[in-house]
N, C-alpha and C positions, 0 to 999 in steps of 0.2 A: 565410778563417777569420780574424777581428782579432787583431796580433798586443799582448801583453800590454806596452803605456807605459806609464810612471807621467803623461807627461803630456797621455796621449789626452783628458783629459776638458774641454782648457782652450777658455775658447767661441770661438768662433769662429759668426757668422751672417749674415747680409744675401746680395750677388749672391756676396760670397768663398765661403760658406757650397756654395753654391750647385752655382759650375764646381769647388769644390775635393770636393764631393762624387760627379762625375763622375772622377777622381783613385781618389778613394777605391774604387770599382766596379773602377776595373781591378783593385786591388789585391785589393779581395773575393773575385770572380772569375776572376780569371787567374793565372800562373805568371809573368807581367810584370812586367819592375824597375822598376815607375811611379815610384817611392818617394814625399817627401811627406809621410813622416808626422815630428811624429805631426798625429794626426785627430782633428775638437772630437765632440764627441755628435751636431752638427747637423749637420758633414758629412755623417757612416758615416749622420743619418738618409737623406741627400737623397741617400746613395749608389744607396739603396732604387726611386728613382725614374729613375737611370739606367742599373741591370739590361738592359733590351733594346737601348739602344746600344752597352756594352759585349760582347749575345749579339751584337747583328748581326755589329761587329769580329772576334771566333769566327768565323761561319760567311764572314768576307770572308775572312781567312788561309787553313780549312778549304776555302775552295771552290780558291782559289788552286791548294793541295796536287793539290787533284782537278784542275785542268786541265794542270799540270805532267807526269801521271800519265795524262795521259783516253787516252796510247799505246795505256797496255795493257790499258786495255781499262774497258767501267764498274765490273766486278763491283772490280777492285782499284780501282780509281779510287774508289768510295767507300768505301770499305776505309781508304785512306791520310786521306779528307774526316774520316772520323768519329773515329779515332784520331789526327792534329792537333789535331782542338777535345776529344780528349778532354788529351793533353799540356797543350794553352795554358791549361785550367781545373782540370790538377792532378788530372783522375777528381772534381774537386769535389763534381756533380751525381750521378754515378755513384755514387760514395761512398753519398752519402745512398740513393737508389734501395735498395742491398742490405741498409743498415738496416736504413729501414723496413720493408721486406719484409721482415725475420727478427723483428723488432724488433713487429707486428701481426700478421705467421703467427702468429710463435712464445706470441706476452705475451698469458696470457689471463686478465693485469688488469691496470691502470690501473701497479702501481708495477714490474711484470713484465717493460710495453715499455720502460718507463727505463730497467730494468739491462740490460734488454738495450740497447739504443741505443748504450750506455757500452759495451758489450760490440766493445774491433775486430776479432775472428773472424768469419769469416763465413759463415753456415749455412746450408742448403738456400734455402732460400725466395730468399732473396740474390745467391745463386751461379743460380738459375735467376730470377731477377728481369731480374740485370746481362747474361745468356745473350742472353735473351731478346729484350728492348729492344735489342741491339747491333745482333743480326738484324735488328730488323725495319729499325731503321736504315740499315741499309747495303742487306739488298734492297730500300726504299723508294726510297732514291738510286739504284739499280741501276736501279728502273725511268722515275725522274724523267730519267737521261741526254735530252737537252743540257743540259734546263733546270737543275742540278744549284747553279747558283750565284746566280743570282735567288730559290730557294726556300729555300734553304740558309737563304742572308743573313735570311729575312724569318721564314722557324720558328724561326732561331737566336736571332732579336729577342720576337718573339712568345713563343713557349715564358716565358720570362726576366719578362711581364706578370706570370704568374699569383702567380711567392710575391712580387712588390709587395702585387698586391690578398688575400693572403690573407692576410700580416700587418698589414695596417692592419682587414681586418674581424677577423679571431679573436686573445682572446689567444695570447699567445708564453707559452706550457706547460713549458719547459724548467725544471730545480730552480735556481735559480741560484748554485747550488756549478761543479756543470755548464755556464753558460751561455758561446755564445763568441760568438751574435753581437749580445754588446752593442743599443747605440744603430741599429742598423738597424732592428732588427723596434719600432721605434718606428711608421713611417709612417702616415704622414694620406693625407687624399684628393690636399693638394698634389703626395703625390710617385708617385700612381695616374695622378694625369693626366698629366702629366710623363709617367711609364714609355708612356701610352697616345699620347702626342705621338711620343715618341720609334720605338713601334712603327711607326704610322701612315708617320716619317717615310723606318724604311727601307724602309716593302713602298714609298713610291713614286718613289725610291731604283730597289728593285728593277725595281719597273714600265715608270719611262723609261729607266733602261741596260741591265734585261735583258729586259725585255718577261714578270714575272711577270701570268701574270690574274686581272684583279683580281675576277672571279664566283668561280674558284678558292680564290682568297685568302680573304674572305672565309668559304665555307664552312669550309676549312681552320682558320679563328678562331673557327667558331661549336661543328665538333669539339675546340679546343684547348678552350675554354671552359667545356665544361658538363664535361670535362674532370676540369678545377678546381676546379671547385665539386661536381661527387662526391668528390674529394678531401679538400677545406675538411672539406662535407658529415661524412664520411668522422672523419675528426682530432677531428673534433668530437665524434662519438660516440664515438670511442673513449676519448678522452686530455683533452677537452676542448679544444683547439688544437690548435697548428701547436710545434712542433719544427723546429730548423733542417734538420733531415733528411728533415725530412717536404717544408723547401719545396724540395730538390734533390731530389725523388724526384715530387715534384708537375712541376717542369717535367718532365726526361727523358716522365714522362708524355702531360704536354701533346706535348710533340717528337713523338714519335712518333704522337699522335692525328692529330696537323696531316702528318705526312709522309701518313700511309695515304692519308689525303684527299686528297691532290692525288695520290696512288696512283689512288685509286678511281675520280677524276672523271675523270682522264686515261682509265683503260683504260676508258670509257663515250664517251671520243671518236671 
């Protein structure tokens, strides 16, 4: 969530906005006290291009926790890794997944969907989505042991490319009275290009340092892209575009699809 600040709209452009956008992305996606407020509109816009970078960092810290607890067994360390990722992000994406499942599952009209999105309670659809998504992430990480560090860093980065693509491709339809994402949702093609470059950079680092299999990585990217495209098409059909919660849900679903792809491909080797 972008904090309310009367100075947030100050002018900021050029290289400074680009680099401060990375810091803004960290404040947007994590609970890390990186500071830097207030951020200008252009800096928030550029934060969308740095989401995969911050996602890769989240995966890196979660992988450290996985390595520290590896002696307890792959299932335990997988649970710890997923828990650390949730703590670092304040369960931001998980919250979006639950709200989206409740809204799209229980809303029979566009107005009802938005009403449910504003409701802080978790319903049966949201609870099921959270449980199943968390179980799938833990189970696939357990299956991917001992290659969790390289794979989880890559997936954590790549799954956050989807939200950048969606905000650049689709209208942001949250009513202005309740909108919280502000200029982040005004991302354009240049932010998508930067986000894709960060995915490539994290993938290259994971390959060189951790042995990430390129063939499996490409297969997982295809699965993640198909998931995000399907989500985008459905969101547009139901409400005409995306909301902040929808973006979080798309990240979680893409991460599940990518981890599942790694696990399935590995099962055939």
